[in-house]
C-alpha positions in Angstrom: 57.0 9.7 -82.2 58.5 10.8 -79.0 56.7 12.1 -75.8 56.6 15.7 -75.2 58.1 16.7 -71.7 55.0 18.4 -70.7 53.0 15.1 -71.1 50.4 17.0 -73.0 48.7 14.4 -75.3 47.9 17.1 -77.7 51.3 17.2 -78.8 51.1 13.4 -79.7 48.0 14.0 -81.9 50.0 16.8 -83.5 52.9 14.6 -84.3 50.6 12.2 -85.7 49.6 14.9 -88.3 53.2 15.5 -89.0 54.2 11.8 -89.4 51.2 11.4 -91.8 52.8 14.0 -94.0 56.0 12.6 -93.3 57.5 15.6 -91.5 57.7 17.6 -94.8 57.8 21.2 -94.9 55.1 21.2 -97.4 52.7 20.2 -94.6 53.1 23.5 -92.7 49.6 24.9 -93.4 48.0 21.4 -92.5 50.2 21.1 -89.4 49.4 24.9 -88.2 45.8 24.1 -88.7 45.9 20.9 -86.7 47.9 22.7 -84.1 45.4 25.7 -83.6 42.5 23.2 -83.4 44.1 21.2 -80.7 45.4 24.2 -78.7 43.2 27.1 -79.6 46.1 29.3 -80.6 49.5 29.2 -81.9 51.9 30.0 -79.1 55.5 31.0 -79.6 56.3 27.7 -78.0 54.1 25.8 -80.3 55.3 27.6 -83.4 59.0 26.6 -82.3 57.8 22.9 -81.8 56.5 22.9 -85.2 59.6 24.6 -86.6 61.9 22.0 -85.0 59.8 19.0 -85.9 59.2 20.1 -89.7 63.0 21.4 -90.0 61.3 24.6 -91.3 63.0 28.0 -90.1 61.1 29.8 -87.2 60.8 32.9 -89.4 59.0 30.9 -92.0 56.5 29.3 -89.4 55.8 32.5 -88.1 55.4 34.3 -91.3 52.8 31.8 -92.5 51.0 31.9 -88.9 50.8 35.6 -89.2 50.0 35.8 -93.0 46.6 34.1 -93.0 43.9 35.5 -90.9 42.4 32.3 -89.8 45.6 31.5 -87.5 45.8 33.3 -84.3 48.5 33.9 -82.0 46.3 34.9 -79.1 43.6 32.6 -77.5 40.3 33.4 -78.8 37.0 33.9 -77.0 34.3 31.3 -76.9 32.5 33.2 -79.6 34.0 35.0 -82.5 32.9 37.6 -84.8 34.8 38.6 -88.0 33.7 41.8 -90.1 34.8 41.9 -93.7 36.5 45.0 -94.5 37.2 44.0 -98.2 36.2 46.8 -100.8 32.4 45.7 -101.3 31.7 45.3 -97.8 33.5 48.7 -96.9 31.5 50.6 -99.4 28.2 49.2 -98.1 29.1 50.2 -94.4 31.3 47.4 -92.7 33.4 50.1 -91.3 30.5 51.6 -89.5 29.3 48.2 -88.4 32.5 47.2 -87.2 32.9 50.7 -85.1 29.4 50.2 -83.7 30.3 46.8 -82.4 33.6 47.8 -81.0 31.8 50.7 -79.2 28.8 48.5 -78.0 30.7 45.4 -76.7 33.8 47.3 -75.4 36.1 45.3 -77.6 38.6 46.5 -80.3 39.2 44.8 -83.5 41.7 42.0 -83.0 40.9 41.8 -79.4 39.2 39.5 -77.0 36.8 40.2 -74.0 38.8 39.8 -70.7 36.3 37.1 -69.7 37.3 35.4 -73.1 33.4 35.2 -74.1 34.0 37.1 -77.4 36.7 37.9 -79.8 36.3 40.4 -82.6 38.6 40.4 -85.9 38.3 41.7 -89.5 39.1 40.0 -92.6 40.3 41.7 -95.7 37.8 39.8 -97.9 35.6 36.8 -97.2 34.5 36.2 -100.7 30.9 36.9 -100.1 31.0 40.2 -101.9 27.5 39.6 -103.4 26.1 39.7 -99.8 27.8 42.8 -98.7 28.5 43.8 -96.0 29.4 40.3 -94.6 30.9 38.8 -91.7 31.4 35.3 -89.9 29.9 34.4 -86.4 30.9 31.4 -84.8 32.1 30.1 -88.0 28.9 30.8 -90.0 29.0 33.5 -92.9 26.4 36.0 -92.7 25.6 38.6 -95.2 23.7 41.9 -95.3 24.9 42.7 -91.8 23.4 45.3 -89.9 25.0 46.8 -86.8 22.2 46.6 -84.3 20.8 43.1 -85.1 24.8 41.9 -85.0 25.2 43.5 -81.7 22.0 42.0 -80.2 23.0 38.4 -81.4 26.5 38.7 -80.1 25.2 39.9 -76.5 22.6 37.0 -76.8 25.4 34.5 -77.6 27.7 35.8 -74.8 24.9 35.9 -72.1 23.9 32.4 -73.1 27.6 31.1 -72.7 28.5 28.4 -75.1 26.2 27.9 -77.8 
């Protein structure tokens, strides 16, 4: 393991994951997951670093990072809200809920508040169709979402800072 020129110890931890997987291309998902946990998002420089260390074309690394919804190329807010727009959720009003949240909180889907307090995203399916409309707030899956209670909860979380 070599020292990263920046001296950032997170690169050392990331390389430990790569070494554990013997720097194989098959470890790309695991390595990207670790990278995002360590750095918060996958910057172009970080994707390039992974590409070079795993000897995987940069286009493949970028393709994987943009294909899966749980990877992000932009820093996320302290709190996150993901609204499912899969068929069952959409039919039960997820689109209306998303629009209400966007308007009430002034954040567009895929965006983050300027103060980095909240990020709002969508997913194509969370696999929680039986509880549609569903979403994920700060990592916890929620079913039977309603716009106003969701907005109030998000406002409370943001007002309380880190929860």
